[in-house]
C-alpha positions as semicolon CSV with decimal commas, in nm:
position;residue;x (nm);y (nm);z (nm)
1;M;-2,522;-3,101;0,218
2;S;-2,251;-3,355;0,179
3;N;-2,018;-3,449;0,486
4;Q;-1,755;-3,306;0,338
5;S;-1,934;-2,983;0,242
6;S;-2,030;-2,953;0,610
7;E;-1,633;-3,020;0,724
8;L;-1,543;-2,756;0,499
9;L;-1,767;-2,484;0,642
10;N;-1,673;-2,593;0,986
11;Q;-1,324;-2,487;0,895
12;A;-1,418;-2,193;0,759
13;I;-1,600;-2,097;1,084
14;N;-1,312;-2,221;1,263
15;L;-1,095;-1,966;1,057
16;A;-1,335;-1,708;1,147
17;S;-1,286;-1,759;1,533
18;E;-0,944;-1,794;1,503
19;S;-0,943;-1,444;1,312
20;I;-1,090;-1,296;1,623
21;D;-0,817;-1,396;1,827
22;S;-0,550;-1,299;1,603
23;G;-0,708;-0,935;1,579
24;G;-0,911;-0,963;1,264
25;G;-1,301;-0,966;1,216
26;P;-1,514;-1,290;1,274
27;F;-1,507;-1,410;0,901
28;G;-1,348;-1,721;0,731
29;A;-1,315;-1,858;0,381
30;L;-1,167;-2,129;0,181
31;V;-1,130;-2,169;-0,181
32;V;-1,158;-2,540;-0,268
33;R;-1,101;-2,762;-0,603
34;N;-1,215;-3,097;-0,637
35;G;-1,249;-3,137;-0,275
36;K;-0,868;-3,018;-0,201
37;V;-0,834;-2,693;0,012
38;I;-0,667;-2,441;-0,225
39;A;-0,625;-2,137;0,011
40;T;-0,788;-1,994;0,320
41;G;-0,842;-1,640;0,407
42;S;-0,983;-1,479;0,728
43;N;-1,067;-1,121;0,785
44;M;-0,751;-0,888;0,818
45;V;-0,933;-0,556;0,783
46;T;-0,829;-0,403;1,105
47;S;-0,505;-0,560;1,174
48;S;-0,396;-0,493;0,815
49;N;-0,544;-0,167;0,790
50;D;-0,706;-0,271;0,441
51;P;-1,064;-0,221;0,393
52;T;-1,081;-0,483;0,129
53;A;-0,923;-0,792;0,334
54;H;-1,211;-0,954;0,395
55;A;-1,191;-1,338;0,426
56;E;-1,303;-1,438;0,071
57;V;-1,084;-1,164;-0,104
58;M;-0,760;-1,282;0,095
59;A;-0,885;-1,665;-0,003
60;I;-0,935;-1,566;-0,361
61;R;-0,568;-1,373;-0,378
62;K;-0,390;-1,678;-0,239
63;A;-0,547;-1,922;-0,448
64;S;-0,511;-1,717;-0,760
65;A;-0,124;-1,688;-0,658
66;I;-0,119;-2,077;-0,608
67;L;-0,301;-2,167;-0,914
68;G;-0,114;-1,907;-1,133
69;T;-0,426;-1,784;-1,263
70;F;-0,695;-1,522;-1,190
71;D;-0,967;-1,777;-1,341
72;L;-1,050;-1,981;-1,064
73;S;-1,344;-2,180;-1,261
74;G;-1,367;-2,550;-1,105
75;C;-1,342;-2,384;-0,744
76;E;-1,588;-2,319;-0,473
77;I;-1,567;-2,107;-0,182
78;Y;-1,672;-2,211;0,161
79;S;-1,721;-1,893;0,402
80;S;-1,837;-1,850;0,739
81;C;-2,095;-1,586;0,617
82;E;-2,280;-1,475;0,305
83;P;-2,029;-1,280;0,149
84;C;-2,081;-0,904;0,130
85;P;-2,120;-0,713;-0,203
86;M;-1,763;-0,660;-0,258
87;C;-1,660;-1,025;-0,186
88;L;-1,969;-1,143;-0,430
89;G;-1,831;-0,911;-0,678
90;A;-1,462;-1,116;-0,638
91;I;-1,674;-1,409;-0,640
92;Y;-1,790;-1,347;-0,984
93;W;-1,501;-1,195;-1,128
94;A;-1,251;-1,478;-1,025
95;H;-1,551;-1,737;-1,172
96;I;-1,584;-1,923;-0,894
97;D;-1,843;-2,196;-0,936
98;K;-2,037;-2,210;-0,620
99;V;-2,063;-2,027;-0,286
100;F;-2,149;-2,229;0,060
101;Y;-2,189;-2,028;0,348
102;A;-2,286;-2,080;0,749
103;A;-2,426;-1,753;0,877
104;S;-2,618;-1,534;0,657
105;K;-2,608;-1,143;0,622
106;D;-2,873;-1,094;0,847
107;D;-2,677;-1,296;1,124
108;A;-2,392;-1,042;1,037
109;R;-2,610;-0,741;1,054
110;E;-2,720;-0,853;1,426
111;A;-2,321;-0,862;1,483
112;G;-2,276;-0,516;1,392
113;F;-2,148;-0,588;1,012
114;D;-2,451;-0,426;0,819
115;D;-2,420;-0,427;0,440
116;R;-2,782;-0,311;0,320
117;F;-2,660;0,048;0,296
118;I;-2,440;-0,066;0,016
119;Y;-2,745;-0,236;-0,161
120;D;-2,937;0,052;-0,114
121;E;-2,655;0,294;-0,267
122;L;-2,644;0,074;-0,580
123;E;-3,010;0,087;-0,627
124;L;-2,970;0,516;-0,624
125;E;-2,890;0,770;-0,922
126;L;-2,497;0,853;-0,923
127;A;-2,609;1,217;-0,813
128;D;-2,816;1,066;-0,515
129;R;-2,540;0,867;-0,355
130;K;-2,414;0,954;-0,016
131;V;-2,071;0,958;-0,201
132;P;-2,029;1,202;-0,471
133;F;-1,932;1,068;-0,825
134;V;-1,794;1,318;-1,040
135;Q;-1,713;1,222;-1,417
136;N;-1,442;1,394;-1,605
137;K;-1,187;1,305;-1,878
138;Q;-1,425;1,050;-2,045
139;E;-1,305;1,107;-2,379
140;S;-0,950;1,026;-2,281
141;A;-1,045;0,752;-2,095
142;I;-1,253;0,591;-2,388
143;K;-0,924;0,630;-2,598
144;V;-0,783;0,388;-2,344
145;F;-1,058;0,127;-2,390
146;E;-1,011;0,180;-2,781
147;K;-0,654;0,124;-2,710
148;W;-0,739;-0,227;-2,544
149;K;-1,010;-0,315;-2,787
150;N;-0,752;-0,326;-3,058
151;K;-0,454;-0,479;-2,908
152;T;-0,433;-0,828;-3,056
153;D;-0,244;-1,026;-2,780
154;K;-0,400;-0,925;-2,514
155;T;-0,557;-1,212;-2,221
156;S;-0,916;-1,120;-2,181
157;Y;-1,086;-1,161;-1,842
């Protein structure tokens, strides 16, 4: 790993520590393009009462606003910890090129942040999940997808 990558990870770790001091969780992240920090994020779940306010998601939201695009191709993310399933999904949806992280998901589990149950749930059939999934109105929803498919001036993502 380059010295710059190591320094950027140190910045993410420092954000995680500062997050604890300001009432958030112990996670920090940076979105970087061409070696320049575009946006930072720290965990604000408890301080904002938003369960999606994870460090990576916050950094992605800010970077997208700053760059004026939902496509963060050409960017990397530096995180104090291996991203959880939700953040991993956000990273893929944002088309981020590479993820650098410090602590592992096992390290996070040791600190009380265990995401294994989500991975386990994804392996189950819908009917066997802890949260019931009830499908209804499929035909109506499919009509909306047909409308989208037929839209000629859409922005695909």
